[in-house]
C-alpha positions as CSV (number, residue, x, y, z in Angstrom):
1,M,-2.6,-8.8,10.0
2,S,1.0,-10.1,10.2
3,S,-0.2,-13.0,12.5
4,D,-3.0,-14.0,9.7
5,F,0.2,-13.7,7.3
6,E,2.1,-16.4,9.4
7,A,-0.8,-18.9,9.6
8,Y,-1.2,-18.9,5.9
9,E,2.6,-19.6,5.7
10,Q,2.2,-22.8,7.8
11,D,-0.6,-24.0,5.6
12,F,1.5,-23.1,2.5
13,G,4.5,-25.0,4.3
14,T,2.8,-28.5,4.8
15,V,0.5,-28.4,1.6
16,T,3.8,-27.3,-0.4
17,A,5.5,-30.5,1.5
18,E,3.2,-32.7,0.5
19,I,2.9,-31.9,-3.1
20,T,7.0,-32.3,-3.2
21,N,6.2,-35.9,-1.9
22,K,4.1,-36.9,-4.2
23,I,5.6,-35.1,-7.1
24,G,8.3,-37.7,-6.7
25,R,6.0,-40.7,-6.1
26,I,4.1,-40.0,-10.2
27,P,7.1,-41.3,-12.2
28,K,6.7,-44.7,-10.4
29,L,3.2,-45.1,-10.7
30,S,0.8,-46.0,-14.2
31,G,-2.5,-45.8,-15.0
32,E,-5.8,-45.3,-12.9
33,E,-3.4,-44.8,-9.9
34,K,-1.1,-42.3,-11.4
35,T,-4.0,-40.3,-12.7
36,Q,-5.5,-40.0,-9.1
37,L,-2.2,-39.3,-7.9
38,V,-1.8,-36.2,-10.5
39,L,-5.2,-35.1,-10.0
40,N,-4.9,-34.6,-6.3
41,V,-1.4,-32.6,-6.5
42,D,-3.1,-30.5,-9.1
43,K,-5.9,-29.4,-6.4
44,Q,-3.3,-29.0,-4.1
45,L,-1.9,-26.4,-6.4
46,E,-4.8,-24.7,-6.9
47,E,-4.8,-24.5,-2.9
48,V,-1.5,-23.0,-2.5
49,R,-2.2,-20.6,-5.4
50,E,-5.2,-19.4,-3.6
51,L,-3.0,-19.5,-0.2
52,L,-0.8,-17.1,-2.3
53,E,-3.8,-14.6,-3.2
54,Q,-4.6,-14.4,0.5
55,M,-1.0,-13.7,1.6
56,D,-0.9,-11.0,-1.3
57,L,-3.9,-9.9,0.2
58,E,-2.5,-9.7,3.9
59,V,0.4,-7.9,3.0
60,R,-1.2,-5.1,1.2
61,E,-2.9,-4.4,4.7
62,I,0.4,-4.2,6.7
63,P,2.2,-0.8,7.6
64,I,4.7,0.6,4.8
65,Q,7.4,0.3,6.8
66,S,7.2,-3.3,7.6
67,R,5.4,-4.3,4.4
68,A,9.0,-5.1,2.0
69,M,10.0,-7.8,4.3
70,Y,6.6,-9.8,4.0
71,N,7.2,-8.5,0.0
72,S,10.5,-10.4,-0.1
73,R,8.8,-13.3,1.7
74,L,5.8,-13.9,-0.4
75,K,8.1,-13.2,-3.7
76,S,10.3,-16.4,-2.5
77,Y,7.0,-18.4,-2.0
78,K,5.6,-17.5,-5.8
79,Q,9.3,-18.9,-7.0
80,E,8.8,-22.0,-4.9
81,V,5.4,-22.3,-6.3
82,E,6.6,-21.9,-9.9
83,K,9.2,-24.5,-9.5
84,L,6.7,-27.0,-7.8
85,E,4.8,-26.6,-11.1
86,K,7.4,-27.2,-13.3
87,D,8.2,-30.2,-11.7
88,F,4.9,-31.1,-11.5
89,K,4.7,-30.8,-15.5
90,R,7.6,-33.2,-15.9
91,S,6.6,-35.7,-13.5
92,R,3.6,-36.4,-15.2
93,I,5.1,-37.5,-18.2
94,A,7.9,-39.0,-16.6
95,Y,8.1,-42.8,-15.7
96,S,10.2,-44.5,-13.7
97,D,12.7,-47.2,-15.9
98,E,10.8,-50.0,-14.3
99,V,7.0,-48.7,-15.6
100,R,8.9,-47.1,-19.2
101,N,10.2,-50.6,-19.4
102,E,6.8,-52.1,-18.7
103,L,4.4,-49.9,-20.5
104,L,6.5,-49.3,-23.6
105,G,8.8,-52.2,-24.1
106,D,10.5,-51.9,-27.5
107,D,9.0,-48.4,-28.4
108,A,11.2,-46.7,-25.4
109,S,13.1,-44.5,-28.1
110,S,10.0,-43.2,-29.5
111,S,8.6,-42.5,-26.2
112,E,11.5,-40.6,-25.7
113,N,11.1,-38.6,-28.3
114,Q,7.3,-37.8,-27.1
115,R,8.7,-37.0,-23.9
116,A,11.6,-34.7,-25.1
117,H,8.6,-32.3,-27.3
118,L,6.5,-32.4,-24.4
119,L,9.1,-31.1,-22.3
120,D,9.9,-28.6,-25.0
121,N,6.2,-27.3,-25.1
122,A,6.5,-27.8,-21.3
123,E,9.2,-25.2,-20.9
124,K,7.0,-22.7,-23.3
125,L,4.3,-22.8,-21.3
126,E,6.2,-22.2,-18.1
127,R,8.4,-19.2,-19.9
128,S,4.6,-17.9,-21.2
129,S,3.5,-18.4,-17.3
130,R,6.8,-16.4,-16.4
131,R,6.3,-13.7,-17.9
132,L,2.4,-13.5,-16.7
133,E,3.4,-13.8,-13.4
134,A,6.3,-11.1,-14.2
135,G,3.4,-8.6,-15.4
136,Y,0.9,-9.5,-12.7
137,Q,3.9,-8.5,-10.5
138,I,4.4,-5.3,-11.3
139,A,1.3,-4.3,-11.8
140,V,0.8,-5.5,-8.5
141,E,3.7,-2.9,-7.1
142,T,2.3,-0.4,-9.5
143,E,-1.0,-0.3,-7.7
144,Q,0.9,-0.1,-3.9
145,V,3.2,2.9,-4.9
146,G,-0.1,4.7,-6.5
147,Q,-1.7,3.8,-3.1
148,E,1.3,5.5,-1.4
149,I,1.0,8.2,-3.3
150,L,-2.6,9.0,-3.0
151,A,-2.0,8.2,1.3
152,N,1.1,10.9,1.0
153,L,-1.1,13.7,-1.3
154,H,-4.5,13.3,1.2
155,G,-2.0,14.0,4.1
156,D,-0.4,17.0,2.1
157,R,-4.1,18.1,1.6
158,E,-5.4,18.3,4.9
159,K,-2.0,19.9,6.0
160,I,-2.6,22.4,3.4
161,Q,-6.4,23.3,5.0
162,R,-5.5,23.5,8.2
163,A,-3.0,25.8,7.1
164,R,-5.5,27.6,5.4
165,E,-7.9,27.5,8.2
166,R,-4.9,29.2,10.6
167,L,-4.6,31.8,8.5
168,R,-8.3,32.8,8.0
169,E,-8.2,32.9,12.3
170,T,-5.2,35.1,12.3
171,D,-7.2,37.4,9.7
172,A,-10.0,37.6,11.6
173,N,-8.2,38.3,14.7
174,L,-5.5,41.0,13.0
175,G,-9.1,42.5,11.9
176,K,-10.5,42.4,15.1
177,S,-7.4,44.1,16.6
178,S,-7.1,46.8,13.9
179,R,-10.8,48.2,15.2
180,I,-9.6,48.0,18.4
181,L,-6.6,50.3,17.9
182,T,-8.9,52.6,15.4
183,G,-11.5,52.9,17.9
184,M,-8.8,53.7,20.9
185,L,-7.2,56.2,18.8
186,R,-10.1,57.8,18.0
187,R,-11.4,58.0,21.9
188,I,-7.7,59.6,22.3
189,I,-8.3,62.0,19.5
190,Q,-11.7,63.0,21.3
191,N,-10.2,63.5,24.6
192,R,-7.2,65.7,23.3
193,V,-10.1,67.8,21.4
194,L,-12.0,68.5,24.8
195,V,-9.2,68.7,27.0
196,F,-7.7,72.1,24.3
197,I,-11.5,73.1,24.4
198,L,-12.1,73.0,28.2
199,G,-8.6,74.8,28.6
200,A,-9.5,77.5,26.4
201,I,-13.0,78.4,28.1
202,I,-10.8,78.3,31.4
203,L,-8.1,80.9,30.1
204,L,-11.2,82.8,28.5
205,T,-13.4,83.0,31.9
206,I,-10.1,83.8,33.8
207,I,-9.7,86.7,31.1
208,L,-12.9,88.3,31.8
209,A,-12.9,87.7,35.3
210,V,-9.4,90.1,35.0
211,Y,-11.0,92.6,32.5
212,F,-14.2,93.0,34.4
213,N,-12.5,93.1,38.0
214,L,-9.6,95.7,36.5
215,R,-12.6,97.7,35.0
216,G,-14.6,97.8,38.2
217,H,-11.7,99.5,39.6
């Protein structure tokens, strides 16, 4: 699983490097050329988000003892994407001095006000996005904790079941041993009774023999 995660990491690094380069070029362009580059960056950002989702799924499959390290790396990648999206929003409404003068002329001050207003709206959207992302992260972490708890409970349940099976086997063995001991004790008592009866018969026979012998004389 970690090899798949690292493969996604390599793709992530390649795509984000391209996005960073293109974001730096956007303010220097205008018209159709700028529109096409903006669309291209937007598509690549969507690709990066899909890579993050794939990495998130891979992290969930990694053993718990190794998961913390990958979660930390994934968190830093999400922060990097947040920064790229923020820079991208700014670049879409930003112009280099040369392009601004070419497009606006005397209306530069008015454009600056519009740009400030747009930046303010972008900041508000960014804050909302961060709150949503934080909520999503909490939900993911809660799900992971729940899965770990369920796994532990399942393990405890299996241990309890095995202990119950051993107790049943022990009870069965004790019952069998008790029956064997009871039978042995019964046979011992029977043997002693037989010995006593035989002894009494022999003694009686001896007494009778002596009696008749003396009587005959």
